[in-house]
N, C-alpha and C positions, 0 to 999 in steps of 0.2 A: 296773545290776545286776538280776540276776534271783535270787529266793531261792526253793529247793524244800525241802521237809521230807518225808523219805522214812521211812515208818513202816509197821510190820507190824500185828499184832492189839493192841498194846500201846502206844498213843502218850501218854507221860507227860505228866501235866497239868503239870508243872513247865516241860518242853520247850515245850508249846503256850503257855502262860502268857507264857514270857520271849519266844517270837518274836511273838505279838500286840503285846507291849509294846515291843519294841527293834527289830523288822524296819521300815527306812525305806521297805520296798515291800511290796505284799500278797504273802503267801506263797503260793505253790503246793503244796498239801497232796497227796501222792502215796501211795496205798496199795499197799506192796509186801510181800504176805505172803511170809514165809520158806518155806524148803525143806520143812518139815513139812506143807504143804498139799497136797503131790502133785507128781509130775515135772512137770505142766504149768505149774507156779508157780515152779519153780527159776530161772527166769532173766527174771522179771518186773523184778527191779533193775536189770539192764542194760538192757532193752528201755525203761524208764521213762527211764533215763539218756540212750540214744541219742535218744528223741524230745526232750530239751532241750539236746543236745549243740551244735546249731548256732547262730548269732547270732554278733555282733560286742561283745558286752557280757560282763562278768563272770558266771558261772554259781557261786552259792554253795548248797552243800547241808548241811542240818542233819539228823540222824539222830534218831531217835525219842527217844532216852533222854539226849540232851545239853542242857545249859541255858546259853544264852548270856546275856550280859550287856549292859548300854547300851555301845554303841560297837564291839561285837564285829564285826560285818558290816562297819560303815563302816571299820574298821582294815584291813580286806583289800583294800577296793576300790580298784582302780587299782595295786595293789602291782605292782612291774615283774617279780617274778619269775613263772616259767612257772606255778606252782601254790603255794599257801600255804594254811595253816590252824592249828588249834589241837591242843595234845597234851591227853590226858586219862587218867586212871587206868583200868587194865583188870585183871580178874580179881581175885578176891576174896583176902584174907590166907590163908595166906602168900605167895602167888603175884603178889602185886599188882606191876604193871610199868606203866611211862609208854608208852603208846601214841603215837607219832609218826609221821604218814604215813597214818593211817586215815582214813575217809570221815566221821568224826563231825561236824566242822565244818571245811567245806573250801571253798576257792575255786578253780576251774579258769579259767585266763585264757583269752581267745579264741585266743591264740597257741598255746596246748598243744593246744586241742580242734582246731584246723586240722590240727596234725602228728600227732596221735595219734587214731585211731578208737576207739569203744567196742569194737567188734570186735576190737581188737587185744589187749584185755585181760579179754575175757569169755570165762570158762572153761564158760559153761552153767549154772553155779550161783552164788549169792549169796554164799556163804561165800568170804572170801579175795579178792573182787574187787579190794579197796583194795591189797592187798598185789601183787596181779598188776600193777595200775597203778603203784604206786611202784616197783617192779622195771623195770617196762618204761622208765620216765621215766629212772630212774637209768642203766640200761644205754644207751639211745640219746644222752642229753644230759649224762649225768654231774650230774643235778640230783635233789636231795632236797626234799622239802616244805619250804618256807620257814615258819618257826614264828613267830606273832604274841603267843602267849601260851598260858592253859590254861583249859579250860572244865571245868565238873562234868558227870560220868557217873553217872546214877542206876540203872544196871542193877543189878537185885537177883540175885545168883548163888547158885545152890544150892552146898552146900560140895563141894569137890572129894574123889573117893574117897581112901581112904588109900593106896591103891597109886599113885595120881598124886602125893600129897604126898611119898611115899617117894622116887619117882622123881627130884623136883625136888630134894629135899633132897641125892640122891646126886650129881645134877649140879652142884650148887653146891659140894659137899664136893670134888668133882674139879676144881673150876675152869672147868667148861665153861659154868656160868651165873655171872653176878655175885652178890654177896650182896644179898639184899632190903634196899632203901633207901626203901621207901615209908612215908609217915608211918602212925603208929599210928592205927587207927580204934577208936572206943569200941563200935560195933556190928560184929561180924564178918560180917553179911550186906549191909555197905555199902561203897563205896569212899570213899577218902579225900575229905573235903569235901561227901559226899551226905548226905542227910537224910531221915527218913522223913515222909511225908505225915500229916498227923492222921486217926486212925482206921484206918491201915493198918499 
């Protein structure tokens, strides 16, 4: 297996510590600044992914704010599915949802990398690249991400604007979105299961 950690300007120390403690192989630390760094930086994520796309072994990707546990990566190694990974909570309350199919902690098998090129799902910007991959593999092969479990997501979000909160409430009231079912959090700035670092 190969393990790469893609991080922007804020590699979470909990992500780094967990990878150093639990990755069975050396981690490839890959700086992928986001689109706010200027137009020349918008496709760095895809370019760096493409550099690692070849090979006959499993490619594991862990993003900058996800915390793995012991055995997380080993559980995915050699999985017979085309691709697999872990779910994680996304967005602050009251919009919290479970992400399934994101690139937070994911394994790309050699088979899926032989059949799908990065150019097939690279839109030229980093945001949404995982959704494009998910939809492409689902359309071509009828396969969703095989789920191995759940990991912690430590992204600290800004509160959503009132207009967004009202819009989501309207969608839920009309039945276009399911009711919120995420665990209650004690700190509205954190996602379920996450915790603050001392002094932050």
